[in-house]
C-alpha positions as CSV (number, residue, x, y, z in Angstrom):
1,M,0.0,0.0,0.0
2,K,1.3,3.4,-1.0
3,E,2.5,5.6,2.0
4,I,0.3,8.6,2.6
5,A,1.6,12.1,1.7
6,L,1.7,14.9,4.3
7,N,-0.9,17.1,2.5
8,E,-3.3,14.1,2.2
9,F,-2.8,13.3,5.9
10,M,-3.7,16.9,6.9
11,Q,-6.8,16.9,4.7
12,K,-8.0,13.8,6.6
13,V,-7.2,15.5,9.9
14,N,-9.2,18.6,9.0
15,A,-12.1,16.8,7.2
16,Y,-14.3,17.1,10.4
17,R,-14.6,20.9,9.6
18,K,-16.7,20.3,6.5
19,S,-19.0,17.8,8.2
20,R,-19.6,20.1,11.2
21,I,-20.3,23.2,9.0
22,I,-22.9,21.4,7.0
23,L,-24.5,19.7,10.0
24,T,-24.7,23.0,11.8
25,A,-26.4,24.6,8.8
26,W,-28.8,21.6,8.8
27,E,-29.4,21.8,12.5
28,L,-30.3,25.5,12.2
29,D,-32.6,24.7,9.3
30,L,-30.7,27.4,7.5
31,F,-31.6,26.3,4.0
32,T,-35.4,26.2,4.6
33,K,-35.3,29.6,6.3
34,L,-33.2,31.1,3.5
35,E,-36.2,30.3,1.1
36,N,-38.3,32.7,3.2
37,T,-35.9,35.7,3.0
38,N,-34.8,38.2,0.3
39,G,-31.2,37.0,0.8
40,Q,-30.2,39.9,3.1
41,L,-28.0,39.0,6.0
42,N,-30.0,41.1,8.5
43,E,-33.2,39.3,7.6
44,I,-31.5,35.9,7.7
45,V,-30.1,36.3,11.2
46,I,-33.6,37.4,12.5
47,L,-35.1,34.1,11.2
48,L,-32.2,32.0,12.4
49,K,-31.9,33.8,15.8
50,T,-28.2,33.8,15.4
51,D,-25.2,36.2,15.7
52,K,-24.8,38.4,12.6
53,R,-21.0,38.1,12.3
54,A,-21.0,34.4,12.9
55,T,-23.9,33.8,10.5
56,R,-22.0,35.7,7.8
57,M,-19.0,33.4,8.3
58,L,-21.2,30.3,8.0
59,L,-23.0,31.6,4.9
60,D,-19.7,32.4,3.2
61,V,-18.2,29.0,3.6
62,L,-21.5,27.3,2.5
63,A,-21.3,29.5,-0.6
64,A,-17.7,28.4,-1.1
65,Y,-18.9,24.8,-0.9
66,G,-21.4,25.5,-3.6
67,L,-24.5,24.8,-1.4
68,I,-25.7,28.4,-1.6
69,I,-25.1,31.3,-3.9
70,K,-23.6,34.7,-2.8
71,K,-24.4,37.6,-5.1
72,N,-24.2,41.3,-4.3
73,N,-23.8,40.3,-0.6
74,Q,-27.1,38.4,-0.7
75,Y,-27.5,34.7,-0.2
76,F,-29.7,32.2,-2.1
77,N,-30.1,28.5,-2.2
78,T,-28.6,26.5,-5.0
79,G,-30.7,24.0,-6.9
80,F,-29.1,21.2,-4.9
81,A,-30.0,22.9,-1.6
82,K,-33.6,23.5,-2.8
83,K,-34.0,19.8,-3.6
84,Y,-32.3,18.1,-0.7
85,L,-31.9,20.6,2.2
86,V,-35.2,22.6,2.3
87,F,-37.6,21.0,4.7
88,Y,-40.7,20.8,2.6
89,S,-39.0,19.4,-0.5
90,P,-40.1,15.8,-1.3
91,D,-36.4,14.8,-1.5
92,Y,-35.4,16.5,1.8
93,L,-32.6,14.7,3.5
94,S,-34.2,14.4,6.9
95,G,-31.9,11.5,7.7
96,L,-29.1,14.0,8.3
97,G,-30.5,14.3,11.7
98,H,-29.0,10.9,12.5
99,S,-25.7,12.0,11.2
100,N,-25.9,15.0,13.5
101,N,-26.8,12.7,16.4
102,L,-23.7,10.6,15.6
103,W,-21.4,13.6,16.0
104,E,-21.5,13.4,19.7
105,L,-20.7,9.7,19.7
106,W,-17.8,10.1,17.3
107,S,-16.4,12.8,19.6
108,G,-16.0,10.1,22.2
109,L,-14.0,7.8,19.9
110,T,-10.9,8.0,22.0
111,N,-12.7,6.9,25.1
112,S,-14.5,4.2,23.1
113,V,-11.2,2.8,21.9
114,K,-9.9,2.8,25.6
115,E,-13.0,1.1,27.0
116,G,-14.2,-0.9,24.0
117,K,-17.8,0.4,24.2
118,P,-19.7,3.6,23.4
119,F,-18.7,6.5,25.6
120,T,-22.2,7.7,25.9
121,R,-25.2,5.8,24.5
122,D,-28.5,4.5,25.6
123,E,-30.2,1.4,24.1
124,I,-32.3,2.1,21.1
125,N,-35.5,1.8,23.2
126,E,-34.2,4.5,25.5
127,Q,-32.9,7.0,22.9
128,G,-36.1,9.1,22.8
129,E,-38.6,9.7,20.1
130,T,-36.7,12.4,18.1
131,W,-33.5,10.3,18.0
132,L,-35.4,7.2,16.8
133,E,-37.3,9.2,14.1
134,N,-34.1,10.6,12.8
135,F,-32.5,7.1,12.8
136,I,-35.4,5.5,10.9
137,E,-35.6,8.4,8.5
138,A,-31.8,8.0,7.8
139,M,-32.3,4.3,7.2
140,H,-35.3,5.0,4.9
141,D,-33.3,7.5,2.9
142,R,-30.6,4.9,2.4
143,A,-32.9,2.1,1.7
144,R,-35.1,3.8,-0.9
145,T,-32.1,4.6,-3.0
146,Q,-30.8,1.1,-2.9
147,A,-33.8,-1.2,-2.5
148,T,-34.9,-1.5,-6.2
149,E,-31.4,-2.5,-7.5
150,T,-30.8,-4.8,-4.5
151,I,-34.1,-6.7,-4.8
152,G,-33.5,-6.9,-8.6
153,L,-30.5,-9.1,-8.0
154,I,-32.5,-11.7,-6.0
155,D,-34.3,-14.7,-7.5
156,L,-37.9,-14.3,-6.5
157,A,-39.4,-17.1,-8.7
158,N,-40.5,-19.2,-5.7
159,V,-40.9,-16.4,-3.2
160,N,-44.4,-15.4,-2.0
161,Y,-43.8,-14.7,1.7
162,V,-40.9,-12.5,2.9
163,I,-39.8,-11.7,6.5
164,D,-37.9,-8.4,6.6
165,I,-36.0,-8.6,9.9
166,G,-35.2,-5.2,11.5
167,G,-37.0,-3.7,8.5
168,G,-37.3,-0.2,9.9
169,S,-39.5,1.9,7.6
170,G,-40.3,-1.1,5.4
171,A,-38.6,0.4,2.4
172,F,-37.2,-3.0,1.3
173,S,-40.5,-4.7,1.9
174,M,-42.1,-2.2,-0.4
175,A,-39.4,-3.0,-3.1
176,F,-40.2,-6.7,-2.8
177,V,-43.9,-6.0,-3.4
178,D,-43.1,-3.7,-6.3
179,A,-40.8,-6.4,-7.8
180,K,-43.5,-9.1,-7.5
181,K,-47.1,-8.3,-6.8
182,E,-47.9,-11.7,-5.3
183,I,-45.4,-11.2,-2.4
184,A,-46.8,-10.6,1.0
185,A,-44.1,-9.1,3.3
186,T,-43.8,-8.8,7.0
187,V,-41.6,-6.3,8.8
188,F,-40.2,-7.6,12.1
189,D,-38.8,-4.9,14.4
190,L,-38.9,-3.4,17.9
191,P,-42.3,-2.2,19.2
192,N,-41.4,1.5,19.1
193,V,-39.9,1.1,15.6
194,I,-43.0,-0.7,14.3
195,T,-45.1,2.3,15.4
196,L,-43.1,4.3,12.8
197,T,-43.1,1.4,10.3
198,N,-46.9,1.4,10.2
199,K,-46.9,5.2,9.4
200,Y,-44.5,4.7,6.5
201,I,-46.6,1.7,5.2
202,E,-49.8,3.7,5.4
203,K,-48.2,6.8,3.8
204,E,-47.0,4.8,0.8
205,G,-50.2,2.8,0.5
206,Y,-48.9,-0.7,1.2
207,Q,-51.4,-1.8,3.9
208,K,-52.7,-4.7,1.9
209,S,-49.4,-6.3,1.1
210,I,-47.2,-5.5,4.1
211,N,-47.9,-6.3,7.7
212,T,-45.8,-5.9,10.8
213,I,-44.7,-7.9,13.9
214,S,-43.3,-6.4,17.0
215,G,-40.4,-8.2,18.7
216,D,-36.7,-8.3,19.6
217,Y,-34.7,-10.7,17.4
218,T,-32.1,-11.1,20.1
219,K,-34.7,-12.5,22.5
220,D,-37.8,-13.6,20.6
221,D,-38.3,-16.4,18.1
222,I,-39.3,-15.4,14.5
223,S,-42.5,-16.8,13.1
224,S,-42.3,-19.5,10.4
225,G,-43.7,-20.1,7.0
226,Y,-41.5,-17.7,4.9
227,D,-39.8,-18.2,1.6
228,L,-37.2,-15.5,2.1
229,A,-35.6,-14.0,5.2
230,F,-34.1,-10.6,4.5
231,L,-31.6,-8.8,6.7
232,S,-30.4,-5.4,5.4
233,A,-27.9,-3.4,7.6
234,I,-28.6,-5.7,10.6
235,I,-25.6,-7.8,11.2
236,H,-23.2,-4.9,11.7
237,S,-25.2,-3.8,14.8
238,N,-24.6,-7.2,16.5
239,S,-21.9,-9.3,18.1
240,F,-20.5,-12.4,16.4
241,E,-22.6,-14.7,18.7
242,T,-25.8,-12.7,18.2
243,N,-25.5,-13.0,14.5
244,Q,-24.9,-16.7,14.6
245,D,-28.0,-17.1,16.8
246,L,-30.1,-14.8,14.5
247,I,-29.2,-16.7,11.4
248,K,-30.2,-20.0,13.1
249,K,-33.6,-18.4,13.9
250,C,-33.9,-17.4,10.2
251,F,-33.2,-20.9,9.2
252,H,-36.1,-22.2,11.3
253,S,-38.4,-19.5,10.1
254,L,-38.0,-20.6,6.4
255,N,-40.0,-23.1,4.4
256,P,-37.9,-25.9,2.8
257,G,-36.0,-24.4,-0.2
258,G,-36.3,-20.9,1.3
259,Q,-33.6,-18.3,1.1
260,I,-31.8,-16.0,3.5
261,V,-30.4,-12.8,2.1
262,I,-27.9,-10.7,4.1
263,S,-27.2,-7.3,2.7
264,D,-24.4,-5.4,4.5
265,F,-20.8,-4.2,4.5
266,I,-18.8,-7.3,3.8
267,M,-15.1,-7.1,4.6
268,N,-12.2,-8.8,2.9
269,N,-10.4,-11.2,5.3
270,D,-7.7,-8.8,6.2
271,R,-10.4,-6.3,7.3
272,L,-8.5,-3.4,5.5
273,S,-10.9,-3.2,2.6
274,P,-13.3,-1.9,1.5
275,L,-12.2,1.3,3.3
276,Y,-15.8,2.4,4.1
277,G,-16.4,-0.9,5.9
278,A,-13.3,-0.4,8.0
279,E,-14.4,3.1,8.9
280,F,-17.9,1.9,9.6
281,A,-16.6,-0.6,12.1
282,L,-15.6,2.4,14.3
283,N,-19.0,3.8,13.8
284,M,-20.4,0.6,15.3
285,L,-17.8,1.0,18.2
286,V,-19.1,4.4,19.1
287,A,-22.8,3.7,18.5
288,T,-23.4,0.1,19.7
289,N,-22.2,-2.2,22.5
290,E,-21.1,-5.1,20.3
291,G,-21.4,-4.1,16.6
292,D,-18.7,-4.6,14.0
293,T,-18.3,-5.2,10.2
294,Y,-17.7,-8.8,9.3
295,T,-15.8,-10.7,6.7
296,E,-17.2,-12.9,3.9
297,N,-15.7,-16.0,5.6
298,E,-17.4,-15.2,8.9
299,I,-20.8,-14.8,7.3
300,H,-20.3,-17.9,5.2
301,D,-19.6,-19.9,8.3
302,W,-22.7,-18.6,10.1
303,L,-24.8,-19.7,7.2
304,L,-23.1,-23.1,6.9
305,N,-23.3,-23.7,10.6
306,S,-27.0,-22.9,10.6
307,G,-27.7,-25.5,7.9
308,F,-27.8,-23.3,4.7
309,E,-26.4,-24.5,1.4
310,K,-25.7,-23.1,-2.0
311,I,-24.1,-20.1,-0.3
312,K,-23.0,-17.3,-2.7
313,R,-22.0,-13.6,-2.7
314,I,-23.4,-10.9,-4.9
315,D,-21.7,-7.5,-5.0
316,L,-24.1,-4.5,-5.1
317,P,-23.7,-1.6,-7.5
318,T,-23.6,0.7,-4.5
319,K,-21.6,0.0,-1.3
320,G,-21.9,-3.4,0.2
321,A,-22.8,-6.9,-1.0
322,M,-25.3,-9.7,-0.3
323,M,-24.6,-13.2,1.0
324,I,-27.4,-15.6,0.0
325,G,-28.0,-19.1,1.3
326,S,-30.7,-21.7,0.7
327,K,-32.5,-24.0,3.2
328,P,-32.4,-27.6,1.9
329,I,-35.6,-28.9,0.4
330,E,-35.2,-32.2,2.2
331,L,-33.6,-32.2,5.7
């Protein structure tokens, strides 16, 4: 591997500045409020309830980033900001709230490395309604951009019943139904998450084809009778042992010949690549008690030890890959 140059090193050291600047603007809802002004600084600070000098500094660097336009000392949103950063836009990135929540956790990384656990974190059921809504919205933003292409790579010929474990907003269940109208999907998630799931399902009009079950996959059994068990962005939140137990539960939930599909970051055996997976492992360190990113060999062994056969890997066009296994038709 090529040794890093000093200027590249310093760019990495200072990269946090860009993140914090953008997240602060998002936290202030600056882009939405900018739509309700004539671009004058005095008017902007009144709406934001911020210091004039500090606001000018923030606006200038956002303009330098190309997120807003500065013209004749007036500030206006770019087309990008109008589409993704204005609250009432259909494409608004509300999931940035989760990125903002993670900032505090990442600030405790040094302590997490010392202690081997999050420096400050409650369990998901204790995080509060706002945190949970931000988290599920972030997962929904990610899922809805990936779901169609992901599901398109799965053989659905003999699939009529899908269990979407830890399915959050139900975005992937919706994609399953869109891909094959005969599919009936079930989202299995924690009770306070399912409350939000039902809102997404109702909003998108999938009440007839998607139902929900409340439960904790670390403690509860998964109901049976499914042709496909789907786990997207689940295993990285769990310990090695929890994942092995979960995959065994999935095996028992499936009909003979059924499939398990695990979609996640899948590391090479040296754990150095892909780079985003190595970085995400630290995200799990600061955000979960036992999470990690896992190698293809580890996932393969979980599947094999649970009784799955015909195990294969499919790389996704976007980040990540799928590991797929089949339950034998005859046991």
